[in-house]
C-alpha positions in Angstrom: 54.0 -11.9 84.9 50.8 -13.8 85.4 48.8 -10.5 85.4 50.4 -9.4 82.1 49.5 -12.8 80.6 45.9 -12.6 81.7 45.5 -9.1 80.3 46.9 -10.3 77.0 44.5 -13.2 76.9 41.6 -10.9 77.7 42.6 -8.4 74.9 42.9 -11.2 72.3 39.5 -12.7 73.3 37.9 -9.2 73.1 39.3 -8.6 69.6 38.0 -11.9 68.3 34.6 -11.3 69.8 34.1 -8.1 67.9 33.5 -10.0 64.6 31.6 -12.9 66.2 29.0 -14.2 63.6 26.4 -15.1 66.2 25.6 -14.0 69.7 26.9 -16.2 72.5 29.5 -18.0 70.3 33.2 -18.1 71.4 36.6 -19.5 70.3 38.2 -22.4 72.2 41.8 -22.4 71.2 44.7 -24.7 72.0 48.3 -24.7 70.8 49.1 -25.9 67.3 52.1 -27.9 66.3 54.5 -26.1 64.1 53.5 -28.1 61.0 49.8 -27.2 61.2 48.4 -26.0 57.8 44.7 -25.3 58.5 43.5 -21.8 59.2 40.6 -22.4 61.6 40.5 -23.0 65.3 43.7 -24.7 66.4 43.7 -28.4 67.3 44.7 -29.7 70.7 48.4 -29.6 71.3 50.5 -32.7 70.9 52.3 -33.9 74.1 55.9 -32.9 74.2 58.5 -35.6 74.1 60.6 -36.0 77.2 57.8 -35.4 79.7 55.2 -32.8 80.9 55.7 -29.0 80.4 56.0 -26.6 83.2 53.1 -24.1 83.8 55.2 -21.2 82.5 55.8 -23.0 79.2 52.2 -23.9 78.9 51.2 -20.2 79.4 53.8 -19.1 76.9 52.4 -21.6 74.3 48.9 -20.3 75.0 49.9 -16.7 74.5 51.6 -17.6 71.2 48.5 -19.4 70.1 46.3 -16.5 71.1 48.4 -14.2 69.1 48.1 -16.4 66.0 44.3 -16.4 66.5 44.3 -12.6 66.6 46.3 -12.5 63.4 43.9 -14.9 61.7 40.9 -12.9 62.8 42.5 -9.7 61.5 43.1 -11.4 58.2 39.4 -12.4 58.1 38.3 -8.9 58.9 40.5 -7.6 56.1 38.9 -10.0 53.6 35.5 -8.9 54.7 36.3 -5.3 54.4 37.6 -6.0 50.8 34.3 -7.7 49.9 32.3 -4.8 51.4 34.3 -2.3 49.4 33.7 -4.3 46.2 30.0 -4.6 46.9 29.9 -0.8 47.6 31.6 -0.1 44.2 29.1 -2.3 42.4 26.2 -0.7 44.2 27.5 2.7 43.0 27.6 1.5 39.5 24.0 0.1 39.7 22.8 3.5 41.0 24.6 5.2 38.2 22.8 2.9 35.7 19.4 3.5 37.3 20.0 7.3 37.0 21.2 7.2 33.4 24.6 8.7 34.2 26.8 5.7 33.7 25.2 3.8 30.8 27.2 0.8 29.7 29.8 1.3 32.4 29.4 -2.3 33.7 30.4 -3.8 30.3 34.0 -3.8 31.1 33.8 -4.9 34.7 33.8 -8.4 36.2 30.8 -10.8 35.7 30.7 -11.8 39.4 30.5 -10.0 42.7 34.1 -10.9 43.6 35.7 -13.8 45.5 34.7 -13.9 49.1 36.2 -15.7 52.2 34.7 -19.1 52.5 35.7 -20.5 55.8 34.0 -18.5 58.7 30.3 -19.0 59.1 29.6 -15.4 60.1 30.8 -14.1 56.6 27.7 -15.8 55.0 25.3 -14.1 57.4 27.0 -10.7 56.9 26.9 -11.1 53.1 23.2 -11.9 53.4 22.6 -8.7 55.4 24.6 -6.7 52.8 22.7 -8.2 49.9 19.4 -7.4 51.6 20.6 -3.8 52.1 21.6 -3.6 48.4 18.1 -4.9 47.4 16.4 -2.3 49.5 18.5 0.5 48.1 17.8 -0.7 44.5 14.1 -0.8 45.1 14.2 2.7 46.5 16.1 3.9 43.4 13.5 2.2 41.1 10.6 3.8 43.0 12.1 7.2 42.8 12.9 6.8 39.1 9.3 5.7 38.3 7.8 8.5 40.3 10.1 11.0 38.6 9.1 9.7 35.2 5.4 9.9 36.0 5.7 13.6 36.6 2.2 13.8 38.2 1.0 13.4 41.7 -0.7 10.2 42.7 0.0 6.6 41.7 2.2 6.6 38.6 0.8 3.3 37.4 -2.7 4.8 37.3 -1.4 7.8 35.4 0.4 5.6 32.9 -2.7 3.4 32.4 -4.8 6.6 31.7 -2.3 7.8 29.1 -2.2 4.5 27.4 -6.0 4.3 27.4 -6.3 7.8 25.8 -3.7 6.8 23.1 -5.6 3.7 22.3 -8.8 5.6 21.9 -7.2 8.1 19.6 -5.8 5.2 17.5 -9.2 3.5 17.2 -10.8 6.8 16.1 -8.1 7.2 13.4 -8.6 3.7 12.2 -12.4 4.3 12.0 -11.8 7.5 10.0 -9.5 5.6 7.6 -12.1 2.9 7.1 -14.8 5.5 6.4 -12.5 7.2 3.8 -11.8 3.8 2.2 -15.6 3.1 1.9 -16.2 6.6 0.4 -13.5 6.1 -2.2 -14.9 2.7 -3.1 -18.4 4.2 -3.5 -17.1 7.1 -5.5 -15.3 5.0 -8.1 -18.0 5.2 -10.7 -18.4 9.0 -10.2 -14.6 9.5 -10.3 -14.4 7.5 -13.6 -17.1 9.6 -15.2 -15.4 12.8 -14.0 -12.1 11.6 -15.4 -13.6 10.8 -18.8 -15.3 14.2 -18.9 -12.0 15.9 -18.1 -10.1 13.8 -20.6 -12.7 14.7 -23.3 -12.4 18.4 -22.4 -8.6 18.2 -22.6 -8.7 16.5 -26.0 -11.1 19.0 -27.3 -8.7 21.8 -26.1 -5.7 20.1 -27.7 -7.6 19.7 -31.0 -8.5 23.4 -30.9 -4.9 24.4 -30.2 -3.6 22.2 -33.0 -6.1 23.8 -35.4 -4.9 27.2 -34.2 -8.3 28.0 -32.7 -9.8 28.1 -36.2 -12.1 25.9 -38.2 -10.9 23.3 -40.7 -10.0 24.5 -44.1 -13.6 23.7 -45.1 -16.5 22.7 -42.9 -16.3 19.1 -44.0 -12.5 18.6 -44.1 -12.3 16.6 -40.8 -12.5 13.0 -39.6 -13.5 11.4 -36.3 -10.9 9.2 -34.7 -11.9 6.3 -32.5 -8.6 4.6 -31.5 -9.8 2.2 -28.8 -12.4 -0.5 -28.5 -14.3 0.8 -25.5 -17.9 1.6 -24.5 -17.2 5.3 -24.0 -15.5 6.6 -27.2 -18.1 7.8 -29.7 -19.4 10.7 -31.9 -22.9 12.1 -31.9 -24.8 13.8 -34.8 -26.6 16.8 -33.4 -29.4 16.7 -36.0 -32.0 14.0 -36.0 -33.8 12.3 -38.8 -37.3 13.1 -40.0 -39.7 10.3 -41.0 -38.1 8.6 -44.0 -39.5 6.2 -46.7 -36.1 5.9 -48.4 -32.5 6.9 -47.7 -29.0 6.7 -49.0 -26.1 6.7 -46.4 -22.5 7.2 -47.5 -19.3 7.5 -45.6 -15.5 7.1 -45.8 -14.0 4.7 -43.2 -10.6 3.1 -42.4 -10.2 0.3 -39.9 -8.0 -2.7 -39.4 -9.7 -4.0 -36.3 -10.2 -7.8 -35.8 -12.4 -9.6 -35.5 -14.9 -7.2 -37.1 -14.7 -3.5 -37.5 -17.6 -2.9 -35.1 -20.4 -0.4 -35.6 -19.6 2.6 -37.8 -23.1 4.1 -37.0 -26.4 3.4 -35.4 -29.8 5.1 -35.2 -32.1 4.4 -32.3 -35.6 5.6 -31.6 -37.9 5.1 -28.6 -39.1 1.5 -28.7 -36.6 0.4 -31.3 -32.8 0.6 -30.6 -32.0 -1.0 -34.0 -33.9 1.3 -36.3 -30.9 1.7 -38.7 -27.5 0.0 -37.9 -24.4 -0.9 -39.9 -22.3 -3.4 -38.0 -19.6 -6.0 -38.4 -19.4 -8.0 -35.2 -17.0 -10.8 -34.5 -16.5 -13.2 -37.5 -19.9 -12.3 -39.0 -20.1 -10.3 -42.3 -21.2 -6.7 -42.4 -24.9 -6.4 -41.7 -27.5 -3.7 -42.3 -30.3 -3.6 -39.8 -33.6 -1.8 -40.5 -36.2 -2.0 -37.7 -34.2 -4.9 -36.3 -34.4 -6.9 -39.6 -31.1 -8.0 -41.0 -29.5 -8.1 -44.5 -25.9 -9.3 -44.9 -23.8 -7.1 -47.2 -20.9 -8.3 -49.3 -18.5 -5.6 -48.2 -14.8 -6.1 -47.1 -13.2 -3.1 -45.4 -11.0 -4.4 -42.6 -7.7 -4.0 -44.4 -6.6 -0.7 -42.8 -7.2 1.3 -46.0 -9.7 4.1 -46.7 -12.9 2.8 -48.3 -16.0 4.6 -49.5 -19.2 2.8 -48.4 -22.8 3.6 -49.5 -26.1 1.7 -48.6 -29.5 2.6 -50.1 -32.9 1.4 -48.9 -36.6 2.1 -49.8 -39.7 1.0 -47.9 -41.2 -0.2 -51.2 -40.5 -4.0 -51.1 -37.6 -3.3 -48.7 -35.1 -3.0 -51.6 -31.5 -2.3 -50.6 -28.1 -1.8 -52.4 -24.5 -1.9 -51.1 -21.6 0.0 -52.8 -17.9 -0.2 -52.0 -15.5 2.4 -53.6 -18.2 3.3 -56.2 -18.9 -0.3 -57.2 -22.2 -2.0 -56.5 -21.4 -5.3 -54.8 -24.8 -6.5 -53.6 -28.5 -5.9 -53.7 -31.6 -7.4 -52.2 -35.2 -6.9 -51.1 -37.7 -7.7 -48.3 -35.7 -5.8 -45.7 -38.3 -4.3 -43.4 -40.7 -3.6 -46.3 -43.3 -0.9 -46.0 -41.8 0.3 -42.7 -41.1 4.0 -42.5 -38.0 5.2 -40.6 -39.2 6.8 -37.4 -38.2 10.4 -36.6 -36.7 12.0 -33.5 -34.1 9.4 -32.7 -30.4 9.6 -31.8 -27.6 9.1 -34.4 -24.3 7.8 -33.0 -21.0 7.2 -34.7 -18.8 4.3 -33.5 -21.2 2.6 -31.1 -24.2 0.3 -31.2 -27.1 1.5 -29.0 -29.1 -0.9 -26.7 -31.2 2.1 -25.5 -31.7 5.4 -27.1 -28.3 7.2 -26.9 -26.6 4.7 -24.5 -25.9 1.3 -23.1 -22.9 0.7 -25.5 -21.1 -2.6 -25.7 -17.3 -2.4 -26.1 -17.2 -5.6 -28.2 -19.4 -3.9 -30.8 -17.5 -0.5 -30.9 -15.9 0.7 -34.1 -12.2 1.1 -34.1 -10.7 3.4 -36.7 -11.5 6.7 -38.5 -14.7 8.0 -40.1 -15.3 10.9 -42.4 -17.9 12.4 -44.9 -20.9 10.8 -43.2 -23.9 12.0 -45.3 -27.6 11.0 -45.5 -30.1 11.7 -48.2 -33.8 11.1 -48.1 -33.8 9.3 -51.5 -32.0 6.5 -53.3 -29.1 8.0 -55.2 -28.4 6.8 -58.7 -25.4 4.6 -59.2 -23.5 7.2 -61.1 -24.0 9.8 -58.4 -22.4 7.3 -55.9 -19.5 6.7 -58.4 -18.9 10.4 -58.7 -18.8 10.9 -54.9 -16.5 7.9 -54.5 -14.0 9.0 -57.2 -13.9 12.6 -55.9 -15.4 14.1 -59.0 -18.5 15.4 -57.1 -18.9 17.0 -53.6 -22.5 16.4 -52.7 -23.5 16.9 -49.0 -26.4 15.0 -47.7 -29.7 17.0 -47.8 -30.9 15.4 -44.4 -27.6 15.0 -42.5 -24.6 16.8 -44.0 -21.0 16.2 -42.8 -20.1 19.6 -41.2 -17.9 20.3 -38.2 -20.6 22.1 -36.1 -23.0 19.2 -36.5 -20.7 16.5 -34.9 -19.7 16.2 -31.2 -17.2 13.7 -29.8 -17.0 12.1 -26.4 -14.9 9.9 -24.1 -11.6 10.5 -25.9 -12.8 10.4 -29.5 -11.3 13.3 -31.4 -11.5 15.3 -34.6 -8.6 15.7 -37.0 -8.0 17.2 -40.4 -8.8 14.5 -42.9 -6.7 13.6 -46.0 -7.9 15.0 -49.2 -10.3 12.9 -51.3 -7.5 12.3 -53.8 -5.1 11.1 -51.1 -7.8 8.7 -49.9 -8.1 7.4 -53.4 -4.4 6.7 -53.5 -4.8 4.6 -50.4 -7.2 2.2 -52.1 
């Protein structure tokens, strides 16, 4: 009996020692009273009422206590196995996430690693070892994933840095190219504008030709020049130039409602004198006639949006001048650049005032409206001749500059159109 009891005790102690948390530790167990509630090592047995127990009873009580200890140790081992299984499952999920095969699988799982047994000290140490093993495995997975993503031998970090450096250099080259293109576009603005204006002029010329059916006007002088905008690039140019003149008569039809001032219907510039002959109404000033940059104010009023016939005459003798509107003489004067002959070889422009020969136009001085029947004679016409021209009873082209289609070019968006008949222009007065 005693041998059987000793073997049982040895077996129980060996079973408990298999899960010992630290080398050299052991359980010292005594009998528990029936009402004991704690699950650790048993407390010393309470003395029995009625006297001391016999040796057989004490051995029997020790065997029962040892059995209870074995049961408790088995329960502890079961709890540890459950914790290990849960950790293993979570590790498998982590590995799946690292490999991209179970993306989002942990969203529906628990937020903790599970409830663990709390009372034995060796459980904490075992969990520490398990967590260290888990950490090592995760680091191994991360290293394998990074090496696989690098796809090249050697240190993947160095390869990645090389690729990032190359991409950065490519980006900087592209930014430099864009900056160069921006600079070129800025520098080419003026040239692009000139090219655009030239293209616009060619298109307008082509449209005009198509509208005329690729044929000339009904008669060579049956056209008008339209200057619809106040700019410094819409104008007409007379191909012929003037000879040296000692007297002249300039007549034209015009229609404008621009304000303030109709601008410059025509200007004639020669080298050394941009204002050799100019007719201008600028701002709130009256219409002025300039000869060799000398000024005479004319009593003409033509900014009502209707067609008007205008004539100015001048002679170098005493600088005498006359101004006619719609066939009626409205003003006369003298001492306008007396004894100054008009210089030859200049440039005659319609719609702009020249600051240099043929250029440097000022948009504020541009004519806005329509011009027609611009003629120049090398003498002072008689008053009746001017009346006959204005009332459409006489068609008398200028003997120096006649108004004909092939003698007038237009630029910058100015255009030629069929003009109303002389009788229709009279009805507009």
